Structure formats: C-alpha cells, structure tokens
GUDOZA-568665 format. One record per residue (C-alpha): x, y, z; residue in one letter. Coordinates in steps of 0.2 Angstrom, whole numbers, plus 5000, padded with zeros to 4 digits. Example, Ala and Ser with C-alpha at 12.3 -4.5 7.8 and 13.67 -1.06 7.14 Angstrom:
REM GUDOZA-568665
506249785039a 506849955036s 
END
This chain:
REM GUDOZA-568665
490449464980m 489949494962h 489849674955r 487949674954r 487849614972d 488849744980f 487949884969l 486349814976k 487049824993t 487650004991a 485950064985v 484949974999l 486150045012g 486450215006a 485050295017g 485550215033a 487350265030a 486950445026m 485950455042a 487250395053g 488550515046v 487450665046r 486950635064s 488850635069g 488950465076r 490750445071a 491550375086g 493350335085g 494350185081a 495350115096g 496950015096p 497049835088e 496149705098p 497249605110a 497949445103g 498549385086k 497849495072p 496849425058s 496249465041g 496549645035a 497449695051r 498649555049a 498949615031l 499249785037a 500649735048r 501649655034r 501049715017l 501449615001p 502849694991r 501649754979w 502349854964r 501549954951g 500950134946f 499750274949n 498350294937l 497650474935l 495950464926e 495050544941k 496550634948f 495750814946i 493950834940v 494450994930t 495650894920r 494450764915g 493350624924n 493650474913k 493450284915p 495050194918f 495950104904v 495849914902a 497449904893s 498449984907d 498049824917f 498349704903e 500049784900w 500549804919m 500149614922s 501049564907r 502649654913w 502449574931g 501649724940f 500249694953d 499749854960f 498850014955v 498550164966r 497050274961l 497250454967p 495550524965m 494550694967d 492950664977y 492150794966r 492150674952c 490650584959w 489950704972t 488550824969d 489151004971r 487551064979a 487350914991d 488950824997p 487950675003y 487250644985k 488350534974l 488350504955d 488050314952e 488750324934k 490550384940t 490550264955l 490150124942g 491750174933e 492650144949i 491749974951d 492449934933q 494249964939v 494049854954v 493449714942e 494949754930l 496049724945g 495249554949r 495349504931k 497249544929h 497849504946g 498249684951v 497849754968h 496849914968v 497150044980n 495850184981l 496450354987n 495650524990l 496950644982h 495650774986r 494550745001a 493150845009p 494150985018g 495950945012y 497050934996t 498750974991v 498151034974a 497351204969k 496151274973p 496051234992p 494451165000e 493251285008k 493151175023l 494651115034d 494650925037l 495750945052w 494651075061k 492851075054d 491550945060e 490650955044e 492150915033a 492450765045q 490650705043k 490850715024q 492550625024f 491750485035d 490250475023f 491450455008q 492350315015w 490850235023g 490050225006q 491550144998f 491650025013a 489849975011r 489949964992r 491449844992y 491149745007r 491549565004g 492949594991i 494549524999p 495849655006s 497149554996e 496249634980r 495649804987l 496349935000s 495850115005f 497150255006d 496250385016l 496950555011v 498450605000n 499950685009e 499250775024p 500350925028a 500251075040h 499350965053v 500150905069d 500150715073a 498850715087p 497550805076t 497950695061y 497850535071a 496150595078k 495450615061v 496150455055v 495450355070r 493750425067r 493650385048v 494350215051v 492950185064a 491750235050a 492450115038i 492549965050r 490749995055r 490349945037e 491749825033d 492749765048p 494049675037d 494549815024r 496449845022l 496750035026i 498250135023v 498650305030a 499850425022d 501350495032g 501250675037r 502150815029q 501650765011w 501850585015g 503650595021r 503550575040e 502950415048p 501550435061v 501950335076f 500350395084e 499350265073l 500550115076a 499250035087d 497750055074l 498049905063g 498250015047v 499750015035a 500650175031q 501150255014s 502850345012t 503550444997r 505050424986g 505350604979y 506950644989d 507950734985p 506750854977m 508050934965p 508150754957i 506250714956s 505550884953h 506950974942y 506051104932q 504351064939a 503451234940s 502251184954w 503651174966v 504751304959g 505951184952g 506451304938q 507651384950r 508751224953w 510351184944p 510351034933e 510550884945p 511750744945t 511650584955w 512450574968p 511950754971l 513050884978k 512051004989q 512651135002g 514351065005g 513750885007r 513450734995v 511650654994l 511850474988d 511150304992r 511850305010d 511050475013w 509350405006l 509550255018r 509850365033k 508650505029d 507150415021r 507250225025i 507850215044e 506350325051p 505150215042w 505950055047k 505750105065k 503850115062l 503949945053a 504749875068a 503149915078k 502149805067g 501549935053v 501649885035g 502550015024v 502250055005h 502950184994v 501350254987g 502150384975e 503850414968w 504750454952g 505550594943a 504850734931f 505350724913n 506550864913k 507850774924t 509150704913p 508750524910h 510350444915d 510250534931v 508450474934v 508950294931l 510450294943r 509350374956w 507950254953m 509050104955r 509650164972d 507950194978c 507350024971l 508749934979t 508450014996l 506549974996w 506849794990k 508049775005e 506749845017a 505349735009g 504349875003w 503249884988g 503050044977w 501950134965a 502750244952l 501950414948w 501350384935n 501050244921f 500650364906r 501350534908g 502850644913p 503450534927f 503050364919g 503650234907i 502350274893l 502250444884d 503350534897s 503850664884g 505750654888r 506850744876a 508350624879d 507550454877v 507550344862a 505750274864y 505050114857d 503350114848d 502150014859f 500350004853h 500350184848g 501250244864h 503050294867q 503850164879l 505350204889d 506150034888r 507650064899k 506550124913m 505349974911l 506749854911e 507449934927l 505849924936l 505649744931e 507249704940q 506549754957f 
END
C-alpha cells in the first residue's frame, strides 16, 4: 500500500475506530487458531534474526520530537543491518486535552520512517516506550494501564489507529512492540491487557506482526502469552554493573569499576552464567513456538571499552547460537557506535560523526 493510500484510509476510518474504542468494545484476543499458522502469526513463531539499533527521535517528548534521520538507514543498510526499533512517547502525537485526538504532522513523520525502512531494506519495529497508563521513565503516568479501564481504552485506541494506518504493509517490513518493559505487574494481569490490545489491533489488521516485551523490565518470558501468536522481546543488560556502570538513573555510581568476567558476591559472572540465567529461560519459551528478539541491549559509555567489547562478544555469541536477533541501544549516543562520548576510544571521523570502529566491526561479525 502506498503512503498516500494508507493515510487516506486512516483519515476515513478514524471516526469509526474512535467510536469503537470509546464504547469499550475491546474484547480479548484468544489463542491462535488451530492448524498451521500463516502470515504474521507464523512469522511470530520464528522471527528472522533481525539485527540493528534503537532510534530515539521520539523517545521522550520533553527531549525533542524530531523527524527520524534518513542517513541512519543508509548507513545501517550499508553496514549490513536490517532492523530498527523506535521507542516512542505517545505524547509526541497525542493532544494533551483530548487523548483521542492525534497530530497528523507527527504521524506523518512516522510514515516517513516506515518508508525509509522500505527503501533501505530495514525492518521497522514501532514501540510505545511511554504508553497511556505506563512508562519506565519519569514522570509516571496519571492513569494505570494495568488497573484503569480508561488507560486500556486509550492504549487500544493508539494501537488500533496504527493498525488501521499501516494495514497492508507486510509484517516482514513492519511490526508493533506493544509497551516497553512492563514491571510491577503480575503475569495474569499483563497477559489480560496484552490480549485485549492484540484483539484491537487484529480487528483493524489481522495480519500484523506483534511483539510483547517480557515482564520485569523485559527480563522475564511470559508463558501466559505463548498461545497468542505474538513474539516476545527480551533484554541484554545483564549484569547491570557492566551495562549501567556510572549510570545515574539506576544508581550506577555506587558500583566499582567492572571487569568481564565479573566477580560479584563470591561468584563469577561469565558467558556460562549468561547462558544459564538469561538464555535458557527464554529458550524454554521459544520451544513453545514463540519467536524471541533482544529488543534492547548495550553498555553505557562509562564502562571501560575493552570490558564492553568482551562482554558484547559473549552476548552476541549466545544470541547467534540461539538464533535471536537484537537491537543495540542506541545508534547515535552513549550506548551506540556513533557519538558515544567514550573517553577511552580512538574514534574515526565519519561524515562529521565519531565512529567507534571496533564496536562496529564486532557487531558486523554477528
């Protein structure tokens, strides 16, 4: 479907979709239909090993609400990467006075990034990093997505609109990652909200690839969703003293400078520990027919570079063995390969950016 066609569809259908959400006709997505899955549900059972980056132009509205950058896609594609995850703040396009009124100009910028993905052969994964009723960022939402009916209606509305807008775009090119890193919610409650919003999406687009983040900040697989025909997204931030050393938002300043392998509390955390603690639980989920992808991972720019590279190699090796793709947080910035601001890296000048060539070459190997 051409961009002008799905924009026309979105405008014509907005009133009907809004009425359906406001009336509370949410229902709930049941198990996968019996028989051999097809289309997006088959894709969700065994994801391609997509590899790429998170792009942050619409990450937090108070930090900016910018169009995505075309050269990011050009460079990623040139280097052999084929995936972007877009963690976004719904406030970027949602009217503060009316949560059912959306800004077409900002949505048009998301249309543009979907088109950039098509042009450069990069899969685009839309994610609500801040959703109505839930965020890991500050300030917290006024409503509670896990408890409040109004928050769930707004959540359904957001994803129903995206589903309607992009209906007809193949799932091989575009997927929806529902809500970033649910925490402090039990599995049955989380599964109930996910089933409801999946039903809202599938009413508009039955063949959209859908991804649900694991619980506890994406760390724990959700077996209660294994029958739903959606993939799940895990994280690659363990152990935290490696990935978040000196990171103020998690209290990383109190940790000693890390090594890898990491000695912690009388034990050694190494590749074998990663396999047992972070890989095996998710392989059990994969064995039930659920595709797995590492939606975020990486290390903050205060962790010594040589430590980061050794740890990254072990993570990448394990994920390749498991057949999982990944998306580094981020492309440009303190976790990324461009403009990371590390004090212990000899950067290459790359089109006016500072390129971490060693990290790039490591990523290219996997």
